[in-house]
Every structure is written in structure tokens, then in C-alpha cells.
N, C-alpha and C positions, 0 to 999 in steps of 0.2 A: 625828765620827770623829777619834781622837787619833793623831798621827804617832808612829812608833816609831823613827824614824831620820832624821837631817838630814845632807845632804851635797851632792855635785855629780855630774853626769854628765859624763864627759870624752869629747868627741866631736871628736877630732882636736885642734885648738887652741881649740875652743869649749868652754866650761865653763858648765853649766847648773845653778844651784842648785835643789835639789829636796827634797821631803819624802816619806818612805816610809810607806805605810799598809798594813795587812793587808787583803787582798782577800777572804779567806775567814774563816768562823768555824765552830766546832764546836758542833753542837746535840745531841751525844750526851748521854744522861742519866748523870749520875755517881752511884755508889753509895759509901757509907761501909762500912768493915769494922766489924762488931759482934760482940759476945760472944753467941752463940746462946742461952745459958742466961738471961741477963738483959737483953739488948739494949744493954748498955753499949758505948760507942765504943772501938775499939782504935786506939791511937795509937803512933807510932814515936818513940823518943827517940835522939838522936845522942850516943853514948857513946864516949869515948876507950878504945882497947884497952889502953893502958899503965897509966892510973891508974883505969880503970873509972868515971870521973866524967862526968856529962852536960855537954855542951859547947853553948854558945850560938852562934848563927849568926854573930855578929860575931867569934868566935875561930876560925872554920873557914876554912882556906886550901886551896890546891891543891897536889897532889904527883903525881909520876909514878912508878908501881911499875916498878922495873927487873926484868930477867930473874931476878935472884937473890932477889927479894922485897923488896929495900930500897927505901925511898921517898925520892925526890929532890924536895925542896920547890921549887915554881915560884911566884913572887910576881907580882902585877899589874905591878910595876915591870919585872920581867924581860921580860914579854910586851909592855909598852909600848915598850921599847927595841928591839924587833925591827923591821927594815926592812920596812914594809908599805904600799906605795904606795896601796893601795886602802882604807886605814883610813877615810877620809871621801869616797871617790870610787868612782863606778860607772864603771869604765874599759872603754869599748867597744873590742874588739879585732878584730872582724870582722862582716860582714853575710852572711847565708847564707839559702837557701830554708827555709821552715818544714819541709818534707818531710824535710829532712836531719837533724832532731832526733828522736831516739828517745823516744817517750812514756815509756819506762821511766826516763828521766833527770829527768822532771818532779817538782818538789817544791813547796814553799810558793809561793803567788802573792801579789803586792803590787801596789798602785797607786802610781804616781809623780805627784807634783803639783809644779808650778812654785812655787818658794818666793820669793814676792815679784814685784812689777810688772816689774822688769827681766828676770826670767827668763822671762816669758811669750813673748817673741819667739823666742829660741832653742829653748824647749821646743816651740812650735808648729812651727818649722822641722824639728826632728828627727822629730816626729809625722808631718808631711806627707811627708817624705822616705821614712820607713818605709812609709807607706801607698802611696805611688806606686811604690816599688821592689817591693812585695809580698815583702819579705824581712824577716827578723828580725835583731836585733842580738845578738851574743854578747858578754857583758861579764864582767869580774871585779869582785867587791866583797867587802867584809869586814863581817860582822855577827855579834854575839855571840861575839867572841873568835876567829873563824876566817875565813879567806878562802874565798870561795864562787864558783860559777860561775852566771851568770844569763842569761836570754834576754828581750829587750825586744821587745814587740810592741804594735800599736794596738788598743785596745778602745774603740769608740765615739769619744769625743773626748779620751780620755786614753791615756797610755802605761802599759801593765802590765808587770811583770817577774815571770818565773817563776824560782824558784831551780832550778838544775840539779845533779844529782848529778855528780861528777867521773867520767870514764869508768871509772877503775879501781874505782869503787864499785858497778858494775853486775856482778852475778854471772852466770856462764854457766850456761845450763840443762842442765847435764850429768846424764844419767840420769834425766830427767824425761819425755821423749817416750815414747809407747808402744813396748814391745819387740816385735821380730818384724815381719813383713810383714802389714799389715792391708789387706784389699781392700775397697773401696767401689764398689758397683755403680753404673752410670749412672742406673738407675731410682731409687736412693736419693738421688743427687745431684740428680736432677730434682725430687724431692719436696721436698728441702731448699731448692732455688731457689724452688719454689712457695710454701713456708712463708715464706721471706724476703720474697718480693713481697707476700704477703697481709698479713704484719705491717706492712710499709711503714716510713714514717718516723714519729717522734714529736717532740713539742714538749717539750724537756727541762724546761721551766718547769712542766709539769703533773705532773711525777713528784714523790713525796713519800716520806718514810720511814715505811712502815707499821708496822715493828717499834717505832719510837720512840712512835708513837701508841698501839700496843698496850700498851707499857710504862706510858705515862702513865694510860691507862684502868685498868690493873691497880693502879697506886698509888692512884688515886682511889677505886676500888672497895674496896681494903683499908682505906683511911682511913675510909671511911664505915662499914664493917663492924667497926671496931675492930681491924684487923689480920688478920682472917679471910679466907680465900680464897672468892670467890664460886663457887657450884657451876657456873655456866655457863662460867666461865673454865677449869675443870679438865677439861671434856669434850673439848677439841680434842686430836687426836692427829695425828702425822705420818703420811703415806701411805708406801707402798712405792715407793722411788725406782728399783727394778730395772727395766730395760727389757728385756722378753723378745723382742718382735718390733719391730725397728727400723722396718720399713715401716709396720706398724700404728700405731706411735707417731707417725710423721711424718704419716700420713693423718689421724689423730685431732687432731693439732695444727693442721693445715691447716683442718679443719672447725670446731674451736674458734675459731681466729682469725677465719674468715669469719663465724661466728655473732656474735662479739663486735662486728664491724663491721656487723652487720645485713645480711650478704650471704647468699645461699642457700648452704647447706653440704652439698649432696647429694653422694653418693659419686662420681657421674659426673664432676663438675667437678674432683674431686680427682685421679682417675686419668687423665684426659685431659691428658698431659704433652707439652710441646713437645720436639722432639728436641734433644739437646745439640749444641753447635757442632761437636764432633769427628765425630758421627755425621752431621750435615748435610753437613760438608765431604767425608766419605767418599761419601755419596750422590751429591753433586754431581760428584765426581771420576769415579764410575762412569758417571753419565749422560753426561758429557763424553767419556769413553772410547768408549761405544757410539755417540755421535753422530759422533765422528772415524772410527770403523770404517765406519759407514754411508756417510759422506761419501766415504771412500777407495774403498769398494765401487762407489759410484755413478760416481765419476771413472774408475775402472778400466773399468767397462762403457761409459762414454761414449767413452773412448779406443779401445777395441776396435771400437766401432760405426763411429767416424771412420775407423779404419785400413781396416776392411772396405770402406767407401764409396769411398776413394781407390784401392784396388787395382784393377787392370784385370781384367775378367772373362775367364776362360779359355774359348777356343773349343773347341767339341766336335770330335773327329776326323772327317774326311770319310769317308763310306761308300764302300766299293768297289763299282763297277758290274760286274754280271755280263753278259758278252756274249751276245747273242740267238742 
């Protein structure tokens, strides 16, 4: 693996020489543009608008287009003269919980390697400190001519760095959420919960790019057939993605998920849903209310009985005697 950048991690007064390596790679299949009539390659030439002459890469520089359309030339020396403390330094500025980082900010990932034997001790110190704190480090660094934001975290025995977009580079999702009030029934949420539980977890290492494999098979088939499309490949067609009955779609999804896991997928197990927490809490509150009423009634009856027991019994009035 070849390093793409050499510099230092600035950790307070500690400086750690490191090398930067790409942590990811792109396996997408690349296509060339061709002339459909004869299959010839389509290439782009860089031509100057003023003299209409093709320009070589060595003669191409940078320029900023102003609001009025004029071009302001910017040279490499101009950029090199700018004060950029992070030109060769990954400067750690804070340590924060991982949960405080919005995944929308995540960008390119890199591995950081200790550059030389003397760097091994401070590198290990930073790695172990990050692991023990269960936090990530927020840092600023410069790469490919611009200053960037980064997040350092521990991955196995190494320190990885994720490039982060600056906060003002994250667009607000205005006008994207569904319009109007959409009501979702508890029964639908229960089925969605059942489907989520049925699908369970997955080992990400077992997932692969089905589309890329299909493209590779298509290329191999056309190569064997002299560029002709194989009949079997053209028979596939997309299904109707419209969902007419949400409940039926959820129930069918649960059955399919259970069937794929080798579990019985009968309708009875799908429709027997656990009450949601809200409903359960309501039921519990009702039961508690009835119990409290019953207790109060019993207590009232007991108090009345005790009162009746303590009160002295009234004597019957004496009967008058009639003289003989």
C-alpha cells in the first residue's frame, strides 16, 4: 500500500510523524465514451478559447472566474505563500463523543501509520487514549490544496481518519419531507417492527455488489458472442414498484423474510402482534385505576363497618304497663 501524504499529528505539544493511506477503493466498472456508428473512442481535447489551439497539461494553470466573467490567475506560488498551519500537520482541536458527529459529514476514509520507529510510542499513546476515552478526535488538516476537517478514531490496532465536510457544506433538507399530515396506524407500525425483528442483523462482510457482477457477466457474454446481446440477459424486466396495500405488503415481507431464514411463514405468526408500548401503558394505567378504585371502595366499607361496631347500641323504648 502506497502512502499519499506524509506529515505529523499535533497532539498538544506532542508531534507524531505519520503516513497517510487510502482506506477505501472504488470497484465500480468504468466505461469509455464511443462513437456508436463505428465504435471509435471519443476523446476530449483542451483548447484555449482565445487562440483555439490545443494546450498541453504543462501549460495549464489555475484561475478564478470573477462575477463579471473576468479570470484572475492564481499560481502555485500564490497558494504556497498563504498561512496554512495544517500544511503538513493534522492538528487535533477537540475530543468529542462519536454520537455527536452527523453521518452526513462523513467523507473519504484514511489509515494513519507511524512514520518511523521513534513515532511508534506517541502513536500508540494516542491510539490507546482514544480507545479508553471512547471518544473521537476532531482535527484540521490540509490535503490537495485545501484545508479540511477530519475525525480520528481507533480501528483495530491503527488510527483511522475520516474526512469531514465543513458544517456549512451540509445542505438543509427543505421541501423534501412528505407534505400534509400522514397518519400511520399502530397496526402498521407493529408489522414494521415485526419485519425489522425478522430481518435481524447482518454481517456486512457478506454483502457484495450484485449490479457490478451482473455488468461483468454481461461484458463477458458480449465478448464471447462478438458484441451481441445474449437472449437470456434481455428477458429480465423490472416489476411494478407501486404499493397498493401497505398492510399486505408488510405481511408478505415478513413471510418472505421468515422463509429466507428457514422459519415457518404462516399467516398466524404474522398477524399475532405484540401491543405497542403506548397501548400497553394505557392498559396498565386503566388497570391501576380500577385497582385503586376497588381498594378505596374496600377501605370505605371497612371504615363504615368499624364505625358501626364502635357506636353504642340504641335501647328500645320501655313499654307502658296498663293497670289491671
